[in-house]
C-alpha positions as CSV (number, residue, x, y, z in Angstrom):
1,M,0.0,0.0,0.0
2,D,1.4,3.3,-1.0
3,A,0.8,6.9,0.3
4,L,-2.1,7.6,-2.1
5,D,-4.0,4.4,-1.0
6,L,-3.4,5.3,2.6
7,A,-4.6,8.9,2.1
8,G,-7.7,7.5,0.3
9,V,-8.5,5.2,3.2
10,V,-8.0,8.0,5.8
11,L,-10.3,10.3,3.9
12,F,-12.9,7.6,3.4
13,V,-13.0,6.7,7.2
14,F,-13.0,10.4,8.1
15,G,-15.9,11.1,5.8
16,L,-17.9,8.1,7.1
17,G,-17.3,9.1,10.7
18,F,-18.3,12.7,9.9
19,C,-21.6,11.6,8.3
20,L,-22.3,9.3,11.3
21,G,-21.5,12.1,13.7
22,L,-24.0,14.4,11.9
23,L,-26.7,11.8,12.1
24,L,-26.1,10.9,15.7
25,W,-25.3,14.4,17.1
26,P,-29.0,15.6,17.2
27,R,-30.0,12.4,19.0
28,L,-27.3,12.9,21.7
29,I,-28.5,16.5,22.2
30,G,-32.1,15.3,22.4
31,F,-31.3,12.7,25.0
32,K,-29.6,15.3,27.2
């Protein structure tokens, strides 16, 4: 695996986590 593949994986995971965070954030605020 070279640097470009690693960067792609990092961006993919970051984007996925960001989307999940946006979906779950309102629910966490609502529970509190």
